[in-house]
C-alpha positions in Angstrom: -14.0 18.2 -68.4 -16.4 19.9 -66.0 -18.0 19.1 -62.6 -16.6 15.6 -62.0 -17.0 14.0 -58.6 -16.4 10.4 -57.4 -15.0 8.4 -54.5 -12.8 5.3 -54.6 -12.4 3.2 -51.5 -9.0 1.8 -50.5 -8.2 -1.4 -52.4 -11.0 -0.8 -55.0 -10.2 -0.9 -58.7 -11.7 2.0 -60.7 -12.3 2.0 -64.4 -13.3 5.0 -66.4 -15.3 4.5 -69.6 -17.1 6.8 -72.0 -17.4 8.0 -75.6 -14.4 9.0 -77.6 -13.4 12.6 -76.9 -15.4 12.9 -73.7 -12.4 13.6 -71.5 -11.4 10.2 -70.0 -7.7 10.6 -70.8 -7.7 14.2 -69.7 -9.3 13.3 -66.4 -6.8 10.4 -65.9 -3.8 12.7 -66.6 -5.1 15.3 -64.2 -5.6 12.7 -61.4 -2.1 11.4 -61.8 -0.8 14.9 -62.2 0.6 14.6 -65.8 -1.6 17.7 -66.5 -2.7 20.4 -64.1 -6.4 20.9 -63.1 -7.6 24.4 -64.1 -9.8 24.5 -61.0 -11.1 22.3 -58.2 -9.3 19.8 -56.0 -8.4 16.1 -56.0 -8.5 14.8 -52.4 -6.7 11.5 -51.6 -6.6 10.4 -48.0 -7.7 13.8 -46.9 -4.9 15.6 -48.8 -5.4 17.8 -51.9 -2.9 16.3 -54.3 -3.1 19.3 -56.7 -0.9 21.1 -54.2 1.8 18.5 -54.0 5.3 19.2 -55.3 8.7 17.7 -55.4 9.3 14.6 -53.2 5.6 14.5 -52.0 4.3 14.5 -55.6 6.7 11.7 -56.7 5.7 9.6 -53.6 2.0 10.2 -54.4 2.5 9.0 -58.0 3.7 5.6 -56.8 0.1 4.8 -55.7 -1.5 5.2 -59.2 -1.5 3.6 -62.5 -2.9 4.7 -65.8 -3.3 2.4 -68.7 -3.5 4.4 -72.0 -5.9 3.4 -74.7 -3.2 2.5 -77.4 -1.1 -0.5 -76.2 1.3 0.0 -79.1 2.1 3.5 -77.9 2.3 2.4 -74.2 4.3 -0.9 -74.5 7.5 -1.5 -76.3 7.0 -4.7 -78.3 10.8 -5.2 -78.3 10.8 -5.6 -74.5 9.9 -8.8 -72.6 6.8 -8.7 -70.4 9.0 -9.4 -67.4 11.1 -6.3 -68.1 8.1 -4.1 -68.6 6.5 -5.2 -65.3 9.9 -5.0 -63.5 10.6 -1.4 -64.4 8.3 0.4 -61.8 9.4 -2.1 -59.1 13.0 -1.2 -59.9 12.2 2.5 -59.8 10.2 2.5 -56.6 11.1 -0.5 -54.4 14.9 -0.7 -55.1 14.9 -4.5 -54.5 17.6 -7.0 -55.7 17.0 -8.4 -59.2 16.1 -11.9 -57.8 13.4 -10.4 -55.6 12.0 -8.3 -58.4 11.8 -11.4 -60.6 10.0 -13.3 -57.8 7.5 -10.4 -57.4 6.9 -10.2 -61.2 6.3 -14.0 -61.4 3.8 -13.7 -58.5 2.0 -10.8 -60.2 1.7 -12.8 -63.5 0.3 -15.7 -61.6 -2.3 -13.4 -59.9 -3.7 -12.4 -63.3 -3.8 -15.9 -64.6 -0.6 -15.9 -66.7 2.1 -18.6 -66.6 5.7 -18.0 -65.8 6.4 -18.3 -69.6 4.7 -14.9 -70.1 7.7 -13.3 -68.3 9.9 -14.1 -71.3 7.5 -13.0 -74.1 
């Protein structure tokens, strides 16, 4: 992937589309720091995140989400939707289980899913 430049405003959702093999997944992995960039910089809120390490890198990763192309490789079909959505909340927010469930139910509602989806 060469010579990529774009800006995303706070609160904006960004989708990356392109032909198979053009570098979408590679670019996504570099942005969320699953892979290292070979050159250049990634500036978020005025900070070059390619230089972050340790605690600062972990904190930065909480702000991003990448949805991989193959849902069967990304999601465990044996897990309930509620558990899948709860996992990052458990890891990053450290809330009581009742609060996490409330938040997950709210998120399901936000995307037009009923509470029943939690248990599927």
